C-alpha positions in Angstrom: -18.4 -25.4 10.8 -18.8 -25.0 7.1 -16.1 -26.3 4.8 -14.0 -23.8 2.9 -14.7 -24.0 -0.8 -11.3 -24.1 -2.6 -12.6 -25.1 -6.1 -12.2 -21.6 -7.5 -8.8 -20.9 -6.1 -6.9 -22.3 -9.1 -8.8 -20.1 -11.6 -8.4 -17.1 -9.4 -4.7 -17.5 -8.9 -4.0 -18.3 -12.6 -6.0 -15.3 -13.8 -4.2 -13.1 -11.3 -0.8 -14.3 -12.6 -1.8 -13.8 -16.2 -3.1 -10.4 -15.5 0.1 -9.4 -13.7 2.2 -10.7 -16.6 0.2 -8.7 -19.1 0.4 -5.5 -17.0 4.1 -5.9 -16.6 4.6 -6.5 -20.3 2.6 -3.4 -21.1 4.6 -1.3 -18.7 7.9 -2.6 -20.1 6.9 -2.1 -23.7 6.2 1.6 -23.0 9.9 2.2 -22.3 12.3 3.1 -25.1 15.3 0.8 -25.2 18.3 1.6 -27.4 18.7 -0.9 -30.2 22.5 -0.9 -30.1 23.9 0.2 -26.8 27.4 1.5 -27.0 29.9 2.1 -24.2 30.7 5.6 -23.3 34.3 6.5 -22.8 34.9 7.1 -19.1 37.8 9.0 -17.6 39.4 7.5 -14.5 39.8 10.2 -11.9 42.9 10.0 -9.8 42.6 11.4 -6.3 45.8 12.1 -4.4 45.5 11.2 -0.8 48.1 11.8 1.9 48.5 8.1 2.7 49.3 7.2 -0.9 52.9 8.5 -0.7 53.6 7.2 2.8 54.4 3.7 3.8 51.9 2.4 6.3 51.7 -0.8 8.2 48.7 -2.2 10.0 49.6 -4.4 12.9 47.3 -7.2 13.6 46.7 -7.9 17.3 47.6 -11.6 16.8 51.0 -10.8 15.2 52.1 -8.6 18.1 54.6 -10.1 20.6 53.1 -11.4 23.8 53.4 -9.2 26.8 
């Protein structure tokens, strides 16, 4: 069986990583980013639900008395 020649793997992998880095940099540089991002004022919406005005209690099965 012939031996697998791995002498070019390092160059192949390094060139692939460098190419991916360059492509990603070019893709990111095409986007417009705001120089000074500012927070937009947001309103908090209050929803009235029927269970907000009622007192509710959730019983855990472990806290119930033994039967």
